[in-house]
C-alpha positions as CSV (number, residue, x, y, z in Angstrom):
1,X,20.0,-56.8,-6.3
2,X,19.9,-58.0,-2.7
3,X,22.6,-55.3,-1.9
4,X,20.4,-52.6,-3.4
5,X,17.4,-53.7,-1.3
6,X,19.6,-53.8,1.9
7,X,21.0,-50.4,1.2
8,X,17.5,-48.9,0.7
9,X,16.2,-50.5,3.9
10,X,19.2,-49.2,5.9
11,X,18.7,-45.6,4.8
12,X,14.9,-45.8,5.0
13,X,15.3,-46.7,8.7
14,X,17.8,-43.9,9.3
15,X,15.6,-41.3,7.6
16,X,12.6,-42.4,9.6
17,X,14.5,-42.0,12.8
18,X,16.0,-38.6,12.0
19,X,14.7,-35.9,14.4
20,X,16.5,-32.9,13.1
21,X,17.2,-31.3,9.7
22,X,20.9,-31.4,10.3
23,X,20.9,-35.2,11.0
24,X,18.7,-35.7,7.9
25,X,21.2,-33.8,5.8
26,X,24.0,-35.9,7.1
27,X,22.1,-39.0,5.9
28,X,21.6,-37.4,2.5
29,X,25.4,-36.8,2.2
30,X,26.2,-40.3,3.4
31,X,23.9,-41.9,0.8
32,X,23.8,-39.6,-2.2
33,X,26.8,-37.3,-1.8
34,X,29.7,-37.4,-4.2
35,X,31.5,-39.8,-1.9
36,X,28.2,-41.4,-0.7
37,X,27.4,-45.1,-0.7
38,X,25.0,-45.0,-3.6
39,X,27.5,-42.9,-5.7
40,X,30.2,-45.5,-5.1
41,X,27.9,-48.3,-6.1
42,X,27.1,-46.4,-9.4
43,X,30.8,-46.0,-10.0
44,X,31.1,-49.8,-10.1
45,X,28.9,-49.8,-13.3
46,X,32.1,-49.2,-15.3
47,X,33.5,-52.7,-14.4
48,X,30.3,-54.5,-15.4
49,X,29.4,-56.2,-18.6
50,X,26.8,-54.7,-20.9
51,X,24.1,-57.1,-19.8
52,X,24.9,-56.4,-16.1
53,X,24.7,-52.7,-16.8
54,X,21.2,-53.0,-18.3
55,X,20.0,-54.5,-15.0
56,X,22.0,-52.6,-12.4
57,X,21.9,-49.2,-14.1
58,X,18.1,-48.7,-13.7
59,X,18.1,-50.4,-10.3
60,X,20.7,-48.0,-8.9
61,X,18.9,-45.0,-10.4
62,X,15.7,-46.2,-8.8
63,X,17.5,-46.6,-5.5
64,X,18.8,-43.0,-5.7
65,X,15.4,-41.6,-6.6
66,X,13.7,-43.6,-3.8
67,X,16.1,-42.4,-1.1
68,X,15.9,-38.8,-2.4
69,X,12.1,-39.0,-2.2
70,X,12.1,-40.3,1.4
71,X,14.5,-37.6,2.4
72,X,12.4,-34.9,0.8
73,X,9.2,-36.2,2.5
74,X,10.9,-36.4,5.9
75,X,12.4,-32.9,5.4
76,X,9.0,-31.5,4.8
77,X,7.6,-33.2,7.9
78,X,10.5,-31.9,10.1
79,X,10.0,-28.4,8.7
80,X,6.3,-28.5,9.5
81,X,7.0,-29.8,13.0
82,X,9.6,-27.0,13.6
83,X,7.0,-24.4,12.4
84,X,4.3,-25.7,14.7
85,X,6.8,-25.6,17.6
86,X,7.7,-22.1,16.8
87,X,4.1,-20.9,16.5
88,X,3.3,-22.6,19.8
89,X,6.1,-20.9,21.6
90,X,5.5,-17.5,20.1
91,X,1.8,-17.1,20.8
92,X,0.6,-13.9,22.5
93,X,-2.3,-13.7,24.9
94,X,-4.3,-10.7,23.4
95,X,-6.5,-10.6,26.5
96,X,-3.6,-9.5,28.7
97,X,-3.8,-5.9,29.9
98,X,-2.0,-3.3,27.8
99,X,1.3,-2.4,29.3
100,X,3.0,1.0,29.7
101,X,4.6,0.7,26.2
102,X,1.5,0.2,24.3
103,X,1.5,0.9,20.5
104,X,0.1,4.2,19.2
105,X,-1.9,5.1,16.1
106,X,0.2,6.9,13.5
107,X,-0.8,10.6,13.0
108,X,-1.5,9.8,9.3
109,X,-4.0,7.1,10.3
110,X,-5.5,9.4,12.9
111,X,-6.1,12.2,10.4
112,X,-7.4,9.7,7.8
113,X,-10.0,8.6,10.4
114,X,-10.9,12.2,11.3
115,X,-11.4,13.2,7.6
116,X,-13.5,10.0,7.0
117,X,-15.7,10.9,10.0
118,X,-16.3,14.4,8.8
119,X,-17.1,13.6,5.2
120,X,-19.2,10.6,6.2
121,X,-21.3,12.9,8.2
122,X,-21.8,15.0,4.9
123,X,-22.9,11.8,3.1
124,X,-19.7,10.9,1.3
125,X,-18.6,7.3,0.9
126,X,-15.0,6.1,0.6
127,X,-13.7,4.6,-2.7
128,X,-10.3,3.0,-3.5
129,X,-8.2,2.1,-6.5
130,X,-4.9,0.6,-7.5
131,X,-1.5,2.3,-6.7
132,X,-0.2,1.3,-10.2
133,X,-2.2,3.0,-12.9
134,X,-2.3,3.2,-16.7
135,X,-1.9,6.4,-18.7
136,X,-5.7,6.7,-19.4
137,X,-6.8,6.8,-15.8
138,X,-3.9,8.8,-14.4
139,X,-3.5,11.4,-17.2
140,X,-5.6,11.1,-20.4
141,X,-9.1,10.9,-18.8
142,X,-8.2,13.8,-16.5
143,X,-7.6,16.1,-19.5
144,X,-3.8,16.0,-19.3
145,X,-2.6,16.6,-22.9
146,X,0.4,14.9,-24.4
147,X,3.6,16.8,-23.3
148,X,2.0,18.2,-20.1
149,X,4.8,18.8,-17.5
150,X,3.1,16.5,-15.0
151,X,3.9,13.6,-17.3
152,X,7.6,14.4,-17.1
153,X,10.1,11.9,-15.6
154,X,11.0,14.4,-12.9
155,X,7.5,14.2,-11.4
156,X,6.2,10.7,-12.2
157,X,7.6,7.3,-11.4
158,X,7.2,5.4,-14.7
159,X,7.2,1.6,-14.7
160,X,9.1,-0.6,-17.2
161,X,7.0,-1.1,-20.4
162,X,5.2,-4.5,-20.4
163,X,5.2,-7.0,-23.3
164,X,2.6,-4.9,-25.2
165,X,4.6,-1.7,-24.8
166,X,2.3,-0.2,-22.2
167,X,4.1,1.9,-19.6
168,X,2.3,2.2,-16.3
169,X,3.0,4.6,-13.5
170,X,2.8,4.9,-9.8
171,X,-0.3,7.1,-9.5
172,X,0.6,10.8,-9.0
173,X,-2.8,11.5,-7.3
174,X,-5.9,9.6,-6.3
175,X,-7.9,11.2,-9.1
176,X,-7.9,7.9,-11.1
177,X,-10.3,6.6,-8.4
178,X,-12.7,9.4,-9.4
179,X,-12.4,8.3,-13.1
180,X,-13.0,4.7,-12.2
181,X,-16.0,5.6,-10.1
182,X,-17.6,7.8,-12.8
183,X,-17.2,5.1,-15.4
184,X,-18.6,2.4,-13.1
185,X,-21.4,4.2,-11.2
186,X,-24.3,6.3,-12.4
187,X,-24.8,9.7,-10.8
188,X,-25.5,11.0,-8.2
189,X,-22.0,10.3,-7.0
190,X,-20.5,11.6,-3.7
191,X,-17.2,10.0,-2.7
192,X,-13.8,10.6,-1.1
193,X,-10.7,8.8,-2.4
194,X,-8.0,8.4,0.3
195,X,-4.8,6.7,-0.4
196,X,-1.0,6.7,-1.2
197,X,0.4,8.7,-4.1
198,X,3.9,9.0,-5.5
199,X,6.0,11.8,-7.0
200,X,9.7,12.3,-7.5
201,X,10.2,14.9,-4.8
202,X,11.9,14.9,-1.3
203,X,12.5,17.7,1.2
204,X,11.2,19.0,4.5
205,X,7.7,19.3,3.2
206,X,7.7,16.7,0.4
207,X,8.2,12.9,0.3
208,X,8.3,10.5,-2.7
209,X,5.3,8.7,-1.2
210,X,2.6,10.7,0.5
211,X,-1.1,10.4,1.4
212,X,-4.0,12.3,-0.3
213,X,-7.7,12.5,0.1
214,X,-9.7,13.7,-2.9
215,X,-13.4,14.3,-3.1
216,X,-15.9,14.1,-6.0
217,X,-19.6,15.1,-6.3
218,X,-21.5,14.5,-9.6
219,X,-25.2,15.3,-9.9
220,X,-27.6,17.6,-11.7
221,X,-27.5,21.3,-10.8
222,X,-24.1,21.2,-8.9
223,X,-22.3,24.6,-8.7
224,X,-19.3,26.3,-7.1
225,X,-21.4,27.3,-4.1
226,X,-21.8,23.7,-3.1
227,X,-18.0,23.2,-3.4
228,X,-17.3,26.2,-1.1
229,X,-19.8,25.1,1.5
230,X,-18.5,21.6,1.8
231,X,-14.8,22.7,2.1
232,X,-15.6,25.5,4.6
233,X,-17.6,23.2,6.8
234,X,-14.8,20.6,6.5
235,X,-12.0,23.0,7.6
236,X,-13.9,24.2,10.6
237,X,-14.8,20.7,11.7
238,X,-11.2,19.4,11.1
239,X,-9.3,22.1,12.9
240,X,-12.1,22.2,15.6
241,X,-12.4,26.0,15.4
242,X,-13.8,28.7,13.2
243,X,-11.6,28.9,10.2
244,X,-11.6,31.9,7.7
245,X,-10.9,30.8,4.1
246,X,-10.5,32.4,0.8
247,X,-10.6,31.0,-2.8
248,X,-8.1,32.2,-5.4
249,X,-8.4,31.4,-9.2
250,X,-6.0,28.7,-10.3
251,X,-5.5,26.2,-13.1
252,X,-5.9,22.4,-13.1
253,X,-6.3,20.4,-16.3
254,X,-9.2,18.4,-14.8
255,X,-11.3,21.3,-13.4
256,X,-12.8,24.5,-14.9
257,X,-13.1,26.9,-13.1
258,X,-10.3,25.9,-10.7
259,X,-9.3,27.4,-7.4
260,X,-6.9,27.1,-4.5
261,X,-8.3,27.5,-1.0
262,X,-6.3,29.4,1.7
263,X,-6.8,29.4,5.4
264,X,-6.0,32.3,7.8
265,X,-3.1,31.6,10.2
266,X,-0.4,33.1,12.3
267,X,2.9,31.8,13.6
268,X,3.4,31.9,17.4
269,X,7.0,30.9,18.1
270,X,7.5,27.6,16.3
271,X,3.7,26.8,16.3
272,X,1.2,27.6,13.5
273,X,-2.2,28.7,14.7
274,X,-5.0,28.0,12.1
275,X,-8.0,30.3,12.2
276,X,-6.3,33.5,13.5
277,X,-3.8,36.1,12.4
278,X,-3.5,38.1,9.2
279,X,-1.6,35.6,6.9
280,X,-3.0,33.2,4.4
281,X,-1.8,29.6,3.7
282,X,-2.7,27.6,0.6
283,X,-4.2,24.3,1.8
284,X,-5.9,22.5,-1.1
285,X,-6.9,22.6,-4.7
286,X,-10.4,22.3,-6.1
287,X,-12.8,23.2,-8.9
288,X,-15.7,22.2,-11.1
289,X,-15.1,19.0,-13.0
290,X,-14.0,19.8,-16.5
291,X,-16.5,18.8,-19.3
292,X,-13.7,16.9,-21.1
293,X,-13.3,14.7,-18.0
294,X,-17.1,14.0,-17.8
295,X,-17.1,13.1,-21.5
296,X,-14.1,10.7,-21.0
297,X,-16.2,8.9,-18.4
298,X,-19.3,8.6,-20.6
299,X,-21.2,11.4,-18.9
300,X,-23.0,14.3,-20.6
301,X,-21.7,17.6,-19.3
302,X,-25.0,19.3,-20.4
303,X,-26.9,17.0,-18.0
304,X,-24.4,16.5,-15.2
305,X,-22.1,18.8,-13.3
306,X,-19.8,18.2,-10.4
307,X,-16.9,19.4,-8.3
308,X,-13.7,17.9,-7.1
309,X,-11.0,18.7,-4.5
310,X,-7.8,17.2,-3.2
311,X,-5.6,17.8,-0.1
312,X,-2.5,16.3,1.4
313,X,-3.2,14.2,4.5
314,X,0.4,14.4,5.8
315,X,0.5,18.2,5.5
316,X,-2.8,18.6,7.3
317,X,-1.5,16.4,10.1
318,X,1.6,18.6,10.3
319,X,-0.5,21.8,10.6
320,X,-3.0,20.4,13.1
321,X,-0.5,18.6,15.4
322,X,2.6,20.8,15.0
323,X,5.1,18.4,13.3
324,X,8.0,20.3,11.8
325,X,9.3,17.8,9.3
326,X,7.3,15.6,7.0
327,X,10.1,13.0,6.6
328,X,9.8,12.1,10.3
329,X,6.5,10.5,9.6
330,X,8.2,7.7,7.7
331,X,11.3,7.3,9.8
332,X,9.8,4.6,12.1
333,X,11.3,6.3,15.2
334,X,9.5,4.9,18.2
335,X,10.3,8.0,20.2
336,X,8.6,10.2,17.5
337,X,5.6,7.8,17.4
338,X,5.4,7.8,21.2
339,X,5.2,11.6,21.2
340,X,2.9,12.2,18.3
341,X,0.9,8.9,18.3
342,X,-2.7,8.5,19.4
343,X,-4.4,6.1,21.6
344,X,-5.8,3.4,19.3
345,X,-8.8,2.8,21.6
346,X,-10.1,6.3,21.3
347,X,-11.8,6.6,17.9
348,X,-12.4,9.9,16.3
349,X,-16.0,11.1,16.3
350,X,-17.9,14.4,16.0
351,X,-19.8,14.0,19.3
352,X,-16.9,14.1,21.7
353,X,-14.2,15.6,19.5
354,X,-12.0,14.4,16.7
355,X,-8.7,14.3,18.5
């Protein structure tokens, strides 16, 4: 037993003096490794009598556990010391003046801010929701019948079913935020829902993940004229010029009547000029909220009406700031960010100009 006590004291002293993780591991191997001192002592149990084994067996196991515990405690202390040293050496003085290679605000963030400023001035507030949605909020409550093409695997990222068999999806639009708001809040409602959305698509003008801003107004006496006025004012404010628009009949499951809004434009070389020319470009979808959607959210369509709209943030950024390929926005190329990025200290506002 005195040998066990001496062995413990020896390794306890070594562990206490260890200043590096590598040295601590060497001690662990010397004591507890396959050829370590404690392991050799345990191998000697085979030559002992039954009575000796009853005493030495538990004692040696206790020695092994005690040394392992000391090693683990010391290891945690050394790791914390290493972390503290790293944090101390990697601190950055945020009060230093910005250098020539200062970071820039991504165009998507810039356009999000511009849109928020415009709609805020119209009395809209921002609402958010989860990126992973259930079938009810993403499809059913929005009047998507079973078998609708938008539910197809080619458009939607479906998750693995959970233990209860429910198959969630990466939201295909930010419309579920509208559903959650209508269920939670009592009208009048006036919100925008900015955020990431996901669809199985990738080319020059489409990416599997993209950004969207949707708007929703619910109140008594709301009509199509209110929708047109809001969107016309938004387009002129966003592009910072007079913008001619036209509305064409369309179909969306969640609105009735539905429309797509076009803006007048012309192409000058490789640039697109919004607000001039003789051509028209589709820029967003909109319409009056379908009565079935109102009912799904517990609202009486005979008492409340509303309108909704949705537009792609990335596409608006491309049109306003002349970016030819949507995929470049997510390539993390510092040269691209340096060219198209915005000064983060200059915030968008309507008084001095959005951009």
